[in-house]
C-alpha positions as CSV (number, residue, x, y, z in Angstrom):
1,M,98.3,34.6,-31.8
2,D,96.6,37.4,-33.7
3,I,93.2,36.4,-35.2
4,N,92.1,37.8,-38.5
5,W,88.4,38.5,-38.0
6,T,87.8,38.8,-41.7
7,D,89.1,35.2,-42.2
8,V,87.0,34.0,-39.2
9,D,83.9,35.4,-41.0
10,V,81.8,35.3,-37.9
11,T,78.7,36.4,-39.8
12,W,78.6,33.1,-41.6
13,Y,77.5,31.4,-38.4
14,P,73.9,31.4,-37.1
15,L,73.2,34.5,-35.1
16,H,73.0,32.8,-31.8
17,I,76.5,31.2,-32.4
18,Q,78.2,34.4,-33.6
19,V,78.3,36.1,-30.1
20,N,79.8,33.0,-28.5
21,V,82.4,32.5,-31.3
22,K,83.6,36.1,-30.5
23,R,83.5,35.5,-26.8
24,L,85.3,32.3,-27.0
25,I,88.2,33.8,-29.0
26,E,88.5,36.7,-26.7
27,D,87.9,35.0,-23.4
28,P,87.4,31.2,-23.3
29,G,86.8,31.2,-19.6
30,G,83.9,33.5,-20.0
31,V,81.8,31.0,-22.1
32,P,79.8,28.3,-20.2
33,S,80.7,24.7,-21.1
34,R,77.3,23.9,-22.6
35,L,77.8,26.8,-25.1
36,I,81.4,25.8,-25.9
37,S,80.3,22.5,-27.3
38,E,77.8,24.2,-29.5
39,V,80.5,26.5,-30.9
40,V,82.9,23.6,-31.4
41,D,80.2,21.7,-33.4
42,A,79.7,24.8,-35.6
43,I,83.4,25.3,-36.3
44,V,84.0,21.7,-37.1
45,S,80.9,21.4,-39.2
46,R,82.0,24.4,-41.2
47,S,85.4,22.9,-41.7
48,C,83.8,19.8,-43.3
49,R,81.8,22.0,-45.7
50,D,84.0,24.8,-46.7
51,P,87.2,23.8,-48.6
52,D,88.9,27.0,-47.7
53,Y,88.1,27.3,-44.0
54,Y,90.0,24.5,-42.4
55,V,93.2,26.5,-41.9
56,T,91.3,29.4,-40.3
57,A,89.3,27.0,-38.1
58,A,92.5,25.3,-37.0
59,K,94.0,28.8,-36.2
60,V,90.9,29.7,-34.1
61,C,91.0,26.4,-32.3
62,H,94.8,26.7,-31.6
63,H,94.3,30.3,-30.3
64,V,91.5,29.2,-27.9
65,I,93.5,26.2,-26.7
66,E,96.5,28.4,-25.9
67,H,94.3,31.1,-24.3
68,E,92.4,28.5,-22.3
69,Y,95.7,26.9,-21.1
70,E,97.0,30.3,-20.0
71,Q,93.9,31.0,-18.0
72,Q,93.7,27.6,-16.4
73,S,97.3,27.4,-15.5
74,Y,96.5,29.5,-12.4
75,V,93.7,27.2,-11.3
76,S,94.2,24.4,-8.9
77,L,91.7,22.1,-10.8
78,P,91.9,23.3,-14.4
79,K,89.1,22.7,-16.8
80,Y,90.0,22.6,-20.4
81,S,86.5,22.7,-21.7
82,F,87.2,23.8,-25.2
83,R,90.0,21.3,-25.8
84,I,88.0,18.5,-24.4
85,S,84.9,19.4,-26.4
86,L,87.0,19.7,-29.6
87,I,88.7,16.3,-29.0
88,N,85.3,14.6,-28.3
89,T,83.7,16.1,-31.4
90,C,86.5,15.1,-33.7
91,Q,86.7,11.6,-32.1
92,L,83.0,11.0,-32.7
93,L,83.3,12.1,-36.4
94,L,86.3,9.9,-36.9
95,K,84.6,6.9,-35.3
96,D,81.7,7.5,-37.7
97,W,84.1,8.1,-40.7
98,H,82.3,5.5,-43.0
99,N,79.0,7.4,-42.7
100,V,80.7,10.8,-43.0
101,R,82.4,9.6,-46.2
102,N,79.2,7.9,-47.6
103,V,77.4,11.2,-47.3
104,S,80.2,13.2,-48.9
105,V,83.8,12.2,-49.8
106,R,84.6,15.9,-50.1
107,S,83.4,16.5,-46.5
108,W,85.5,13.6,-45.3
109,I,88.6,15.0,-47.1
110,F,88.0,18.5,-45.6
111,Y,87.7,16.9,-42.2
112,C,91.0,15.1,-42.6
113,R,92.7,18.4,-43.6
114,F,91.2,20.1,-40.6
115,I,92.6,17.3,-38.3
116,A,96.0,17.6,-39.9
117,E,96.1,21.3,-39.5
118,I,95.1,21.1,-35.8
119,Y,97.9,18.5,-35.3
120,K,100.3,20.9,-37.1
121,K,99.3,23.9,-35.0
122,V,99.1,22.2,-31.6
123,C,101.6,19.3,-31.7
124,V,104.2,20.4,-34.2
125,E,104.5,24.2,-34.1
126,R,103.7,24.3,-30.4
127,S,106.2,21.5,-29.8
128,I,104.0,20.1,-27.0
129,T,102.3,16.9,-28.0
130,I,98.7,16.6,-26.7
131,V,98.3,12.8,-27.2
132,A,94.7,13.0,-28.1
133,F,95.4,15.2,-31.1
134,R,98.2,12.9,-32.2
135,D,95.9,9.9,-31.9
136,L,93.4,11.6,-34.1
137,M,96.0,12.3,-36.7
138,I,97.3,8.7,-36.7
139,N,93.9,7.1,-36.8
140,M,92.7,9.4,-39.5
141,M,95.7,8.6,-41.7
142,I,95.2,4.9,-41.0
143,Q,91.6,5.1,-42.3
144,L,93.0,6.7,-45.5
145,T,94.9,3.4,-46.1
146,K,91.7,1.4,-46.0
147,T,89.0,0.5,-48.5
148,P,87.3,2.5,-50.0
149,C,89.7,5.4,-49.4
150,V,92.7,3.7,-50.9
151,S,90.9,3.3,-54.2
152,N,90.3,7.1,-54.5
153,F,93.2,9.1,-55.9
154,D,92.3,12.2,-53.9
155,E,92.4,10.4,-50.6
156,V,95.7,8.5,-51.4
157,D,97.2,11.8,-52.5
158,L,96.2,13.4,-49.3
159,L,97.7,10.5,-47.3
160,C,101.0,10.9,-49.2
161,S,101.0,14.7,-48.6
162,L,100.3,14.3,-44.9
163,F,102.9,11.6,-44.5
164,C,105.6,13.7,-46.3
165,D,104.7,16.7,-44.1
166,H,104.3,15.0,-40.7
167,G,105.7,11.5,-40.8
168,S,108.9,12.6,-39.3
169,S,107.3,14.4,-36.4
170,I,105.0,11.4,-35.7
171,S,108.1,9.1,-35.7
172,R,109.9,11.4,-33.3
173,A,106.9,11.5,-30.9
174,S,106.1,7.8,-30.9
175,S,107.8,4.8,-32.4
176,T,104.6,2.8,-31.7
177,D,102.4,5.2,-33.6
178,I,104.6,5.4,-36.7
179,E,104.9,1.6,-36.8
180,E,101.1,1.2,-36.6
181,L,100.8,3.6,-39.5
182,M,103.5,1.9,-41.5
183,D,101.9,-1.5,-41.0
184,A,98.7,0.0,-42.5
185,I,100.5,1.5,-45.4
186,R,102.4,-1.7,-46.1
187,D,99.2,-3.7,-45.9
188,A,97.6,-1.4,-48.4
189,F,100.6,-1.5,-50.7
190,L,100.6,-5.4,-50.7
191,S,96.9,-5.8,-51.0
192,A,95.7,-7.5,-54.2
193,N,93.0,-4.9,-54.4
194,T,95.4,-2.0,-54.7
195,D,96.1,-1.0,-58.3
196,T,99.6,-0.2,-59.7
197,P,99.2,3.7,-59.7
198,T,98.3,3.6,-56.0
199,Q,101.2,1.3,-55.2
200,R,103.5,3.8,-56.9
201,L,102.2,6.5,-54.6
202,L,102.6,4.4,-51.5
203,L,106.0,3.0,-52.3
204,P,107.9,6.3,-51.6
205,L,106.3,6.4,-48.1
206,I,107.7,3.0,-47.3
207,E,111.1,4.0,-48.6
208,M,111.0,7.4,-46.8
209,Y,110.4,5.6,-43.5
210,A,113.1,3.1,-44.2
211,S,115.6,5.9,-44.9
212,G,114.7,7.6,-41.5
213,F,112.9,10.3,-43.4
214,N,116.1,11.2,-45.2
215,L,115.8,10.1,-48.8
216,S,118.7,10.9,-51.1
217,D,118.2,13.5,-53.9
218,E,118.4,10.7,-56.4
219,A,115.6,8.7,-54.6
220,K,113.4,11.8,-54.4
221,R,113.8,12.3,-58.2
222,L,113.0,8.7,-58.8
223,Y,109.9,8.5,-56.6
224,F,108.4,11.9,-56.9
225,Q,108.8,12.4,-60.6
226,M,107.4,9.0,-61.6
């Protein structure tokens, strides 16, 4: 995968991080594990602050994951230091999602978009499911069905967008995961605390799943033009 260095905008990072961002992109195996975690933290942190950076950050992460996999495939005991560090960092943020959201709803939404883009790059476009990334995607979407997220239009709209884009791939990968997500969506839809406009956004997701992600043209007009 070709990396657009202009988009990466290495100069945005602190000076001591810049060198290692470049090294990591060019040669993941040449960066010590203790420095990899520092770079991962910087990339994820920027994704939570910059509304336009999550796509580039996901491309960089995907590139490094692929490059690292190629390098380690010839090693008897492979060490996927970048992948592990990225998963750990994202899991910690997701575990602490209430505090992340309390500090900034925008940062929480940017984080969700970053996770979705990572899932898309690694698990969908690559067609090889790394379970930890799928778990992050599922758990993140489930949090979007809960209070207070489900009371915020931007978060519900994001949930609907992610479900329309990736619900089918999640369903193909794991019937257990999609059922868990659907249970959360149904619970949110039926909750007495969910207002009518939000229910109207959630209902098409339920119908889409019931149709096997194959809604008729008439149903699409009905649900998505309401």
